[in-house]
C-alpha positions, 0 to 999 in steps of 0.5 A, spaced: 373 555 710 378 557 705 383 563 704 383 568 699 390 571 696 389 577 701 388 572 707 381 573 708 377 567 710 372 564 704 366 560 706 365 553 703 361 552 697 356 547 695 354 545 688 347 542 688 345 538 682 337 537 682 332 543 685 327 538 688 326 536 695 332 533 697 336 539 693 332 544 697 333 541 704 340 541 702 341 548 700 337 551 706 341 547 711 348 548 708 346 555 708 344 556 715 351 552 717 355 557 713 356 555 706 355 558 700 350 554 695 348 554 688 342 549 686 342 547 679 335 544 676 335 541 669 327 543 668 326 550 665 321 552 669 318 551 676 317 544 678 310 540 679 308 534 683 302 533 679 298 534 686 301 528 689 300 527 697 305 527 702 305 524 709 308 528 714 312 525 720 315 529 726 322 528 724 320 532 717 317 538 722 324 538 726 328 539 719 323 544 716 324 548 723 332 547 722 332 549 715 328 556 717 321 554 715 318 557 721 311 555 720 306 551 725 304 544 723 297 546 722 299 550 716 303 545 713 297 541 711 290 537 713 289 534 719 286 527 720 283 524 726 285 517 724 285 511 719 280 506 717 279 501 712 272 500 708 270 493 705 267 492 698 260 494 700 263 501 703 262 499 711 267 500 716 271 494 717 277 497 721 278 503 725 284 506 728 285 513 732 292 516 729 292 523 728 296 526 723 298 531 718 297 530 710 300 535 705 301 536 698 308 536 694 306 543 691 305 546 698 311 543 701 315 545 695 313 552 695 315 553 702 322 551 701 323 554 694 320 561 697 325 560 703 331 560 698 334 566 695 332 566 688 339 568 686 341 561 688 337 557 684 338 556 677 333 553 672 334 550 665 341 547 667 342 540 665 348 536 667 353 533 662 358 531 667 362 532 673 369 533 674 371 530 680 378 533 683 381 531 690 379 538 693 373 540 689 368 538 684 366 541 677 359 541 674 359 542 667 352 543 664 349 542 657 349 550 655 356 550 656 357 553 663 360 550 669 360 551 677 365 549 682 364 547 689 368 544 695 362 539 695 358 537 689 351 534 691 347 529 687 340 530 689 337 529 682 332 524 683 331 516 681 334 517 674 340 521 677 345 524 672 350 524 677 349 517 680 349 514 672 356 517 671 360 514 677 355 508 679 352 506 672 350 499 675 345 502 680 339 503 676 331 503 678 328 496 679 321 495 676 317 491 682 311 488 678 306 493 680 303 500 679 299 505 682 294 509 679 294 516 683 289 522 682 286 528 686 278 530 686 275 536 689 272 535 696 266 539 694 265 534 688 264 528 692 257 526 695 256 528 703 256 520 704 263 520 701 265 526 704 263 523 711 267 516 710 273 519 707 275 526 708 277 526 716 281 520 715 287 516 712 282 511 709 284 504 705 280 499 701 283 492 700 281 488 694 285 481 693 292 483 691 291 490 691 291 496 695 287 503 695 288 508 700 287 516 700 287 522 704 285 529 704 290 534 702 290 542 701 285 544 695 286 550 690 291 555 692 293 551 698 286 552 701 285 548 708 278 549 710 273 544 710 269 544 703 275 547 699 280 541 700 282 535 695 282 528 696 288 524 694 288 517 692 293 512 690 291 505 688 296 499 687 295 494 682 299 488 679 302 489 672 306 484 669 311 487 664 306 486 658 301 489 662 305 495 663 307 496 656 300 496 654 298 501 660 304 506 658 303 506 650 300 512 649 294 515 644 299 515 638 301 508 639 308 510 642 310 506 648 314 510 654 319 506 658 317 507 665 312 513 665 307 517 661 304 524 661 297 524 664 294 527 658 297 521 653 294 516 657 289 512 652 282 514 654 280 506 654 285 505 659 282 510 664 275 507 662 277 500 664 280 503 670 274 506 672 270 500 671 274 496 675 274 501 681 266 500 680 267 493 681 272 492 686 272 498 691 268 500 696 263 505 693 266 511 696 273 510 693 269 508 686 266 515 686 273 518 688 276 515 682 270 516 677 270 524 679 278 525 679 279 529 672 286 527 670 289 520 674 296 518 672 300 512 672 306 511 677 310 505 675 313 502 682 320 502 682 325 501 688 333 503 688 338 501 692 345 504 691 352 501 694 355 507 696 353 515 697 360 518 696 362 517 689 368 521 689 372 525 694 368 531 693 361 528 690 356 525 694 348 523 692 342 523 697 335 523 697 332 519 691 338 519 687 341 514 692 335 510 695 328 510 692 323 506 697 316 503 695 311 509 697 308 504 702 313 507 708 311 514 706 318 516 707 320 519 701 320 527 703 322 525 710 328 521 708 330 526 703 330 531 709 334 527 713 339 525 708 340 533 708 340 534 715 345 528 716 350 531 711 350 537 714 351 534 721 357 530 719 360 536 716 359 540 723 362 534 727 368 534 722 370 541 720 377 540 719 376 533 715 371 533 710 374 526 708 372 523 715 365 527 714 363 524 708 365 517 710 361 518 716 355 521 712 355 515 708 356 509 713 350 512 717 345 513 711 347 507 707 344 503 713 338 507 714 337 507 706 337 499 706 332 499 712 327 503 709 328 499 702 327 493 706 321 495 710 317 498 704 318 491 700 315 487 706 309 492 706 308 491 698 310 484 698 302 482 697 301 486 691 307 483 687 305 478 681 310 473 683 312 471 691 317 466 691 319 464 698 314 461 703 317 467 708 315 472 703 308 469 702 307 469 710 309 476 710 304 478 705 299 475 708 300 479 715 300 485 711 293 484 708 290 484 715 286 491 716 289 492 723 296 491 720 295 496 714 292 501 718 298 501 723 304 500 719 303 504 712 306 510 712 309 510 719 316 510 722 315 504 726 318 497 723 325 501 720 331 499 724 338 501 721 
C-alpha cells in the first residue's frame, strides 16, 4: 500500500503488458489480492486463437476458481474417456483409460475476458519502451500515452517487447519441425470416423512424425454431441529450407516464423492433404481433408535466464518460457506463473524485492523443467538427433504406450 498526501492508504497498482492468457490471469488474481490493475494489449481488437485446442489440468481449474471463474469443469470443455493410438490402417493399436477435459483457446479467453472489468483492458496500446525506476515502472506506448505502476508485468508472449528491451539475448529457437493445425466440424465427419475419434484423445505415429487430435467446443462454444469440432495437430520435420518454402506465401513473400492461414499457397495445402492420405490412419486423413483452413505453427522453444528484469519489472507466461506443445502446459503454466507471483507478493507484503526474488527462483526452476520435458517428448521429430542418449529417448517416446501416457500430462516434470 502507498499513502496519499492526505494520509489515505492507496492500493498498489500493476501495469500488465499483454492481454492474452498470462495477462488476464495476472490481472484477475492481482485484483482479488487487492491491487489495481490495467492491462494493455497491442492488438486493436479482441484476440483470436484460431480455434486452437487446450488440454486442461487440475491445477488450471484450481487457479480459475482463485481468479473468480466460478464454473464447473464440465462447462469449460469437452470430456473424453481416454486415449488411443490408430495404426496406418485405422485399427486401434493402443488404448488407455484417461478421462480429461479439453477446451478451446477462444472459450477460455472469453471466460477470463468477461471476468475483467472492461475499463481495465486497453486495446491498441503497443509498447515502445519501459522506464524502470527503484520503486515503480512506466510503460510508454506508441500512441504517446504512458502508464505507471508499482509493478510492471511483461505478459506479452513469445516475442515479448518487455523481454527484448531488458534481455535481448533471450530469443526463441526454431527446433526443426512444424505443426499443421486445424479444426473440422463433427457433423462433417463420417460415422466411422466420429466413432473412432470423437470420444478420445487420439494419436497416429508415422515414422518421425506425430498426429494427435481431440474434440473441442463447436461454433458458439457448443458442447453437445454432434455440434462439437475436432482439433488436430500434426507434427512434421521441416529443415530450414523446407520451412522457408512452407512460409512463402501466395505472392512469393517469405515470412520468418509464421504465416497467415489465408496466405498459405494452395499447392502446400494440397501436398499436405496428399501426405495425410498416404501416411495417416484413414480417420485422421479424413479430418485433414475436411478441415477448411489448416494453419502452420513453426515449433520453437524459449528459455530465459531471469524473470525479474529490473527492480519492478517481471515477465511470465510465454514471455519467459515457451515449451514445445507436447507437454500441453502452456496455458496452465501461464496461470501458475501468475498465481506464484501473487502468492510471493502476499508472503512478503512489506518487501517487494524479496517477493520478486522468491517468484523468480521458483518459476525459473519450474520453467526449465517444463522445457526439458517438452524437448524429451519431441526429440524423435527433430531432423537431427546428435547423441546416443537423445536417440534412446526418442525411441522410447515413439512407443504407443509412452505416447498415450506422457503427452500433455503433468507427470515427468520435476523442478
